[in-house]
C-alpha positions as CSV (number, residue, x, y, z in Angstrom):
1,M,-27.4,-45.7,17.4
2,S,-26.1,-48.1,14.8
3,S,-22.9,-48.6,16.7
4,V,-24.9,-49.5,19.8
5,A,-27.0,-52.0,17.6
6,Q,-23.7,-53.4,16.4
7,F,-22.5,-53.9,19.9
8,F,-25.3,-55.9,21.1
9,A,-25.5,-57.6,17.8
10,D,-21.9,-58.6,18.8
11,I,-22.9,-60.0,22.3
12,I,-25.4,-62.3,20.6
13,A,-23.4,-63.6,18.2
14,G,-20.4,-64.3,20.6
15,E,-18.0,-62.1,18.7
16,L,-14.7,-62.6,20.1
17,D,-14.0,-58.7,21.1
18,I,-12.4,-58.2,24.2
19,Y,-14.8,-55.4,25.3
20,V,-17.7,-57.3,24.1
21,I,-16.9,-60.3,26.4
22,T,-15.8,-58.0,29.2
23,F,-19.3,-55.9,29.0
24,T,-21.1,-59.3,29.0
25,L,-19.5,-61.0,31.8
26,V,-19.8,-57.9,34.2
27,T,-23.4,-57.0,33.3
28,V,-24.5,-60.8,33.8
29,M,-22.6,-61.2,37.1
30,I,-23.8,-57.6,38.3
31,I,-27.4,-58.9,37.5
32,L,-27.1,-62.0,39.3
33,L,-25.6,-60.6,42.3
34,F,-28.4,-57.9,42.6
35,L,-30.9,-60.9,42.2
36,S,-29.3,-62.2,45.6
37,F,-27.6,-65.3,44.2
38,P,-24.4,-66.1,46.2
39,M,-21.3,-65.1,44.6
40,V,-20.4,-68.8,43.4
41,V,-23.4,-68.4,40.8
42,P,-22.3,-65.4,38.7
43,L,-18.7,-66.6,38.6
44,A,-19.8,-70.1,37.4
45,V,-22.4,-68.6,35.0
46,G,-19.7,-66.0,33.7
47,A,-17.2,-68.6,33.0
48,L,-19.8,-70.9,31.3
49,I,-21.0,-67.9,29.0
50,G,-17.3,-67.1,28.0
51,L,-16.3,-70.8,27.2
52,V,-19.6,-71.9,25.7
53,H,-21.0,-68.8,23.7
54,F,-17.9,-67.0,23.1
55,S,-14.9,-69.4,22.6
56,G,-17.0,-72.4,22.0
57,T,-14.9,-74.3,24.3
58,D,-15.8,-77.8,25.9
59,P,-17.8,-76.8,29.2
60,Q,-16.0,-79.6,30.8
61,V,-13.0,-77.6,31.3
62,I,-14.7,-75.6,34.1
63,I,-14.9,-79.1,36.2
64,Q,-11.1,-79.6,35.2
65,Q,-10.2,-76.2,36.1
66,M,-12.5,-76.6,39.4
67,V,-10.4,-79.9,40.5
68,T,-7.1,-77.9,39.7
69,G,-8.0,-75.2,41.8
70,I,-8.4,-77.2,45.0
71,S,-5.8,-79.5,44.3
72,P,-2.6,-77.7,45.9
73,N,-1.5,-79.5,49.1
74,A,-1.2,-75.9,50.8
75,L,-4.9,-75.7,51.0
76,I,-5.0,-78.5,53.5
77,A,-4.0,-75.7,56.0
78,V,-7.3,-74.1,55.6
79,P,-9.9,-76.4,57.1
80,M,-7.3,-77.1,59.8
81,F,-6.8,-73.4,60.8
82,I,-10.5,-73.1,60.4
83,L,-11.1,-75.9,63.0
84,A,-8.5,-74.9,65.5
85,A,-10.0,-71.3,65.5
86,D,-13.5,-72.6,65.9
87,I,-12.4,-74.7,68.8
88,M,-10.6,-71.8,70.7
89,T,-13.5,-69.5,69.7
90,R,-15.9,-72.0,71.7
91,G,-13.3,-72.3,74.7
92,H,-11.8,-70.1,77.2
93,T,-8.8,-68.9,75.2
94,A,-10.2,-65.3,74.0
95,H,-11.3,-64.8,77.6
96,N,-7.7,-65.5,79.1
97,L,-5.9,-63.4,76.7
98,L,-8.5,-60.4,77.3
99,S,-7.9,-60.9,81.2
100,L,-4.2,-61.1,80.8
101,I,-3.9,-57.8,78.6
102,Q,-6.3,-55.9,80.5
103,A,-4.7,-56.8,83.7
104,F,-1.4,-55.0,82.5
105,V,-2.6,-51.9,80.4
106,G,-6.5,-51.6,81.2
107,H,-5.9,-49.1,84.3
108,M,-3.9,-46.9,81.6
109,R,-5.4,-43.9,79.8
110,G,-7.2,-45.4,76.8
111,G,-6.5,-49.0,78.3
112,L,-9.8,-51.0,77.4
113,P,-9.4,-49.9,73.8
114,I,-5.7,-50.8,73.6
115,T,-6.6,-53.9,75.3
116,T,-9.0,-54.5,72.6
117,C,-6.6,-53.8,70.0
118,I,-3.8,-56.1,71.3
119,S,-6.3,-58.8,72.1
120,C,-7.5,-58.9,68.3
121,T,-3.9,-59.2,67.3
122,L,-3.2,-62.1,69.7
123,F,-6.4,-63.9,68.8
124,G,-6.0,-63.1,65.3
125,S,-2.6,-65.2,65.7
126,V,-4.6,-68.1,67.1
127,S,-7.7,-68.0,64.7
128,G,-6.5,-66.5,61.6
129,S,-10.0,-65.2,61.0
130,T,-11.2,-61.8,61.3
131,Q,-14.9,-62.8,61.8
132,A,-13.9,-65.3,64.6
133,T,-11.9,-62.3,66.2
134,V,-15.1,-60.0,65.9
135,V,-17.1,-62.3,67.8
136,S,-14.7,-63.8,70.2
137,V,-13.3,-60.4,71.2
138,G,-16.2,-58.0,70.6
139,Q,-18.8,-60.0,72.6
140,I,-16.3,-59.7,75.8
141,M,-14.9,-56.2,75.2
142,R,-17.8,-54.1,74.2
143,P,-19.9,-54.4,77.4
144,K,-16.6,-53.2,79.2
145,L,-16.1,-50.3,77.0
146,L,-19.6,-49.0,77.0
147,Q,-19.5,-49.2,80.8
148,A,-16.3,-47.1,81.0
149,G,-18.1,-44.5,78.8
150,Y,-16.8,-44.8,75.4
151,K,-19.4,-44.1,72.5
152,D,-20.8,-47.1,71.0
153,S,-19.9,-46.0,67.4
154,F,-16.1,-45.7,68.5
155,V,-16.4,-49.1,70.1
156,M,-17.9,-50.9,67.1
157,A,-15.4,-49.5,64.7
158,L,-12.7,-50.3,66.9
159,I,-13.7,-54.1,66.9
160,I,-14.3,-54.1,63.4
161,N,-11.0,-52.9,62.2
162,A,-8.8,-54.1,65.0
163,S,-10.1,-57.7,64.3
164,D,-8.8,-57.0,60.7
165,I,-5.2,-57.6,61.9
166,A,-6.0,-61.3,61.9
167,F,-5.4,-61.0,58.1
168,L,-1.8,-60.3,58.5
169,I,-1.0,-62.1,61.6
170,P,-0.2,-65.8,60.9
171,P,-1.9,-68.0,60.4
172,S,-3.9,-65.9,57.9
173,I,-6.1,-68.0,55.7
174,G,-5.8,-65.2,53.3
175,L,-2.1,-65.6,53.1
176,I,-2.5,-69.2,52.6
177,L,-4.8,-68.7,49.7
178,Y,-2.7,-66.1,48.1
179,G,0.5,-68.2,48.3
180,T,-1.4,-70.9,46.7
181,L,-2.7,-68.7,43.8
182,A,0.8,-67.0,43.2
183,N,3.0,-69.8,43.8
184,A,4.6,-68.1,46.8
185,S,5.9,-69.5,50.1
186,V,3.3,-69.8,52.7
187,G,5.9,-69.7,55.4
188,E,7.8,-66.9,54.0
189,L,4.5,-65.0,53.9
190,F,3.5,-65.8,57.7
191,I,6.7,-64.2,58.8
192,A,6.3,-61.1,56.4
193,G,2.9,-60.5,57.8
194,I,4.1,-60.2,61.5
195,G,5.9,-56.8,61.0
196,P,2.9,-55.0,59.2
197,G,0.5,-56.4,61.5
198,L,2.4,-55.5,64.9
199,L,2.7,-51.8,63.4
200,L,-0.8,-51.6,62.5
201,A,-2.1,-52.6,66.1
202,L,0.6,-49.9,67.3
203,M,-1.1,-47.4,65.2
204,F,-4.7,-48.1,66.4
205,S,-3.5,-48.1,69.9
206,V,-1.9,-44.7,69.3
207,Y,-5.3,-43.6,68.0
208,C,-7.1,-45.1,70.9
209,Y,-5.0,-43.4,73.5
210,L,-5.2,-40.0,71.9
211,Y,-9.1,-40.7,71.5
212,S,-9.2,-41.3,75.2
213,I,-7.3,-38.1,76.0
214,K,-9.8,-36.1,73.9
215,H,-12.8,-37.4,75.5
216,G,-11.4,-38.0,79.0
217,D,-14.2,-36.0,80.8
218,S,-16.7,-38.9,80.0
219,I,-14.4,-41.8,80.1
220,A,-13.8,-43.7,83.3
221,L,-10.4,-45.5,84.2
222,V,-10.5,-49.3,84.9
223,E,-9.0,-50.0,88.8
224,K,-5.4,-51.0,88.5
225,T,-4.6,-54.4,89.3
226,D,-2.0,-55.7,91.8
227,W,0.9,-58.1,90.8
228,A,-0.6,-60.9,92.3
229,Q,-3.7,-60.4,89.8
230,K,-1.2,-59.8,87.0
231,L,0.8,-62.9,87.8
232,E,-2.6,-64.8,88.0
233,A,-3.5,-63.7,84.5
234,L,-0.3,-64.5,83.3
235,K,-0.4,-68.0,84.6
236,K,-3.9,-68.6,82.9
237,S,-2.7,-67.1,79.5
238,I,0.5,-69.1,79.2
239,L,-1.0,-71.8,77.0
240,P,-2.9,-69.4,74.8
241,L,0.3,-67.4,74.4
242,G,2.1,-70.7,73.4
243,F,-0.2,-71.1,70.3
244,P,1.4,-68.4,68.1
245,V,5.0,-69.0,69.4
246,L,4.9,-72.6,68.5
247,I,3.1,-72.0,65.1
248,V,5.4,-69.4,64.1
249,G,8.6,-70.8,65.8
250,G,8.0,-74.2,64.2
251,I,7.8,-72.6,60.8
252,Y,10.6,-70.2,61.4
253,S,12.9,-73.0,62.6
254,G,12.1,-75.4,59.7
255,I,10.5,-77.9,62.0
256,M,7.2,-77.7,60.6
257,T,5.8,-76.6,57.0
258,P,2.5,-74.3,57.2
259,T,0.4,-77.5,56.5
260,E,2.1,-79.4,59.5
261,A,1.6,-76.4,61.6
262,A,-2.0,-76.3,60.9
263,S,-2.7,-79.8,61.7
264,F,-0.5,-79.2,65.1
265,A,-2.7,-76.1,65.8
266,V,-5.9,-78.6,65.8
267,L,-4.1,-80.9,68.2
268,Y,-2.8,-78.0,70.6
269,A,-6.6,-76.4,70.5
270,V,-8.1,-79.5,71.4
271,L,-5.6,-80.5,74.5
272,V,-5.7,-76.9,75.8
273,E,-9.5,-76.7,75.5
274,C,-10.5,-80.3,76.2
275,V,-7.9,-81.7,78.3
276,I,-6.4,-78.9,80.3
277,Y,-9.3,-76.2,80.6
278,R,-12.3,-78.8,80.3
279,Q,-14.0,-76.3,78.8
280,L,-15.4,-78.3,75.7
281,N,-16.6,-81.8,75.3
282,V,-17.0,-84.3,72.6
283,R,-20.3,-82.7,71.4
284,D,-18.6,-79.4,71.3
285,L,-16.0,-81.0,69.2
286,M,-18.4,-82.4,67.0
287,D,-20.1,-79.1,66.5
288,S,-16.8,-77.5,65.7
289,A,-16.0,-80.2,63.1
290,L,-19.6,-79.6,61.4
291,S,-19.1,-75.9,61.3
292,T,-15.5,-76.2,59.6
293,G,-16.7,-78.7,57.0
294,L,-19.5,-76.0,56.1
295,I,-17.2,-72.9,56.0
296,T,-14.4,-75.2,54.1
297,A,-17.0,-76.5,51.7
298,V,-18.1,-72.8,50.9
299,V,-14.4,-71.7,50.7
300,F,-13.4,-74.6,48.4
301,I,-16.2,-74.3,45.8
302,L,-15.4,-70.5,45.8
303,V,-11.6,-71.2,45.3
304,G,-12.5,-73.8,42.4
305,I,-15.3,-71.7,40.4
306,G,-12.7,-68.7,40.9
307,Q,-10.0,-71.0,39.2
308,A,-12.3,-71.5,36.4
309,F,-13.3,-68.1,35.8
310,S,-9.7,-66.9,36.2
311,W,-8.6,-69.6,33.5
312,Y,-11.1,-68.4,31.2
313,I,-10.4,-64.5,31.1
314,S,-6.5,-65.3,31.1
315,F,-7.3,-67.7,28.2
316,E,-8.8,-64.9,26.3
317,Q,-6.2,-62.5,27.6
318,I,-8.8,-60.1,28.9
319,P,-6.4,-58.7,31.8
320,Q,-3.6,-58.0,29.6
321,E,-5.8,-55.9,27.1
322,L,-7.6,-54.0,29.6
323,L,-4.4,-53.1,31.8
324,A,-2.4,-52.2,28.4
325,P,-3.4,-48.5,28.4
326,L,-1.7,-48.1,32.0
327,S,1.7,-49.6,30.6
328,L,2.2,-51.1,34.0
329,E,5.2,-53.2,32.3
330,D,7.0,-50.2,32.2
331,A,6.0,-48.6,35.4
332,S,8.0,-48.1,38.8
333,P,7.5,-51.0,41.2
334,E,6.0,-48.5,43.7
335,F,3.3,-47.5,41.2
336,V,2.4,-51.0,40.2
337,L,1.9,-51.6,44.1
338,F,-0.2,-48.8,44.3
339,V,-2.4,-50.3,41.3
340,I,-2.5,-53.6,42.7
341,A,-3.5,-51.9,46.2
342,L,-6.3,-49.9,44.6
343,A,-7.7,-52.5,42.6
344,F,-8.1,-55.0,45.6
345,F,-9.3,-52.1,47.6
346,V,-12.1,-51.1,45.5
347,G,-13.1,-54.8,44.7
348,C,-13.1,-55.9,48.4
349,M,-15.5,-53.1,49.1
350,F,-18.0,-54.6,47.1
351,V,-17.4,-58.1,46.8
352,D,-16.2,-60.8,49.3
353,S,-12.4,-60.3,49.8
354,L,-11.9,-64.1,48.8
355,V,-13.5,-63.8,45.5
356,V,-11.5,-60.7,44.5
357,L,-8.4,-62.7,45.6
358,L,-9.3,-65.4,43.4
359,I,-10.0,-63.2,40.4
360,L,-7.5,-60.5,40.6
361,T,-4.2,-62.5,41.6
362,P,-3.6,-64.2,38.4
363,I,-4.2,-61.2,36.5
364,F,-1.6,-59.2,38.5
365,M,1.1,-61.6,38.9
366,P,2.6,-61.4,35.6
367,I,2.8,-57.8,35.9
368,V,4.4,-58.6,39.3
369,H,7.2,-60.9,38.1
370,G,7.6,-58.3,35.0
371,V,8.6,-55.4,36.9
372,G,10.6,-57.4,39.7
373,L,8.4,-57.1,42.7
374,D,8.6,-59.2,45.5
375,P,5.6,-61.7,45.4
376,V,5.9,-61.9,49.3
377,L,5.5,-58.2,49.6
378,V,2.6,-58.0,47.0
379,G,0.9,-60.9,49.3
380,V,1.0,-58.8,52.3
381,M,-0.3,-55.7,50.3
382,V,-3.2,-57.9,48.9
383,T,-4.0,-59.1,52.3
384,L,-4.0,-55.5,54.0
385,Q,-6.4,-54.5,51.2
386,M,-8.5,-57.5,51.9
387,A,-8.4,-56.3,55.6
388,I,-9.4,-53.0,54.7
389,G,-12.4,-54.0,52.5
390,S,-13.7,-56.3,54.9
391,A,-14.4,-53.3,57.4
392,T,-15.4,-50.6,54.5
393,P,-18.7,-49.7,53.6
394,P,-20.9,-50.7,51.5
395,F,-20.4,-54.1,51.8
396,G,-17.6,-55.3,54.1
397,C,-18.2,-58.7,55.7
398,D,-16.9,-57.7,59.1
399,I,-19.5,-54.8,59.3
400,F,-22.4,-57.5,59.0
401,T,-20.7,-59.7,61.2
402,A,-21.1,-56.8,63.6
403,I,-24.5,-55.8,62.7
404,A,-25.6,-59.7,63.8
405,I,-23.5,-59.9,66.8
406,F,-24.2,-56.5,68.2
407,N,-27.9,-56.3,66.9
408,R,-27.4,-52.4,65.8
409,P,-28.5,-50.6,62.5
410,Y,-25.8,-50.7,59.6
411,M,-25.5,-46.8,59.8
412,D,-24.7,-47.2,63.6
413,V,-21.8,-49.9,63.0
414,I,-20.1,-47.7,60.2
415,R,-20.5,-44.3,61.8
416,G,-17.0,-44.3,63.6
417,T,-15.2,-46.2,60.8
418,L,-13.5,-43.1,59.0
419,P,-10.4,-42.5,61.4
420,F,-9.4,-46.2,61.3
421,I,-9.9,-46.2,57.3
422,L,-7.5,-43.5,57.4
423,I,-5.0,-45.2,59.5
424,L,-5.3,-48.2,57.2
425,F,-4.6,-46.2,54.0
426,A,-1.6,-44.7,56.0
427,M,-0.4,-48.1,56.6
428,T,-0.8,-49.1,52.8
429,A,1.6,-46.0,51.8
430,I,3.8,-46.8,54.5
431,L,4.2,-50.4,53.1
432,I,4.6,-49.1,49.6
433,F,7.4,-47.0,50.5
434,F,9.0,-48.9,53.2
435,P,8.6,-52.4,52.0
436,G,11.4,-53.5,54.6
437,I,8.5,-53.4,57.6
438,A,7.2,-56.7,55.6
439,L,10.5,-58.2,54.2
440,L,12.9,-57.7,56.9
441,L,11.7,-60.3,59.3
442,R,11.2,-62.7,56.2
443,D,14.8,-62.1,55.0
444,L,16.3,-62.9,58.4
445,A,14.1,-66.0,58.6
446,F,14.8,-67.2,55.1
447,N,18.3,-65.8,54.5
């Protein structure tokens, strides 16, 4: 009992003990989260308590670190890609991509869910946002899948998990932020994410095909389209398909940096939706700009506060002390990659993936460099875990997006997610033992 009393006395006295500081920060942050404060408040309060109460440091350091966190030029790409995604979500891009894929594979066994997987992959390459993909693809495909006889639990799980391919396919906002935090090349990260993203889409498609065979008695096939309809769908989709080709091609060829590609993406989206398709007007563009401003403000405030919090725990060397028992400096690269994947997966299950990225990336990067891991490979692994966490109970953000969009209860939305989560775990294992899936294209492009 006396040791417990001494422990709390150390907390009150601001004793510079790693375990006292960690317990205090974690407890305060958990209490604030349960009181329904937005995540930025627990991070800010945690950093403030650490700096003022334990370290006696000038609280102005928090402001300095917040400004430092949002200063990198690479972050300019974030609002640009968000704006491009918002414009295309409001326009006709998603509908045209879906029509094209359905025209070619919709009539096959499992054609509609495979169409959903491929559409999420392609729209992810346009938007870079999982939630935009859930909204755009899900609202169109869910009624078609239900009409064909697929169970709603399977349909919602498919849409939630397939949309997370957008985390890996460029332009991924998660890869941009990781590149900024880890001082890694965003262009290399973009190229490295393509292989795992396509492989994950293939794995999901194979599962959809097997599911459709198993439940074939209750599932109706879609009428096959003729070649005239296929060519018409292809004609309407040329411009949306040109978006990822121009973005990735521009980065690959060295014509554009990722930041310049983001600005070009906005111009391309405006030309396609406003001038060629004529789906949006000036009012729609103003609404997109306002929405982008709000989302960007939230993201940048989180990035700034996350930088301040990460600086403090690094200043006190808390990560080094807590990870010391694992002896990661002497471990194999595969084991280190596994520990990183596990830490990010567990964190993203309970906290917004962006917050986990901001906190854990600075913690693990010294270990990554110490064992000789490629930061680009780690970035793809981290982004994959962010994708898994976004679709995994209890607090995956895509789950709550689906609840809002489809107006279904929580348990109904998560009921069919287990097979997809197992596929994502298998993808994690493949990436650990076969890193060439991510690094081959990168090495070819940036040799």
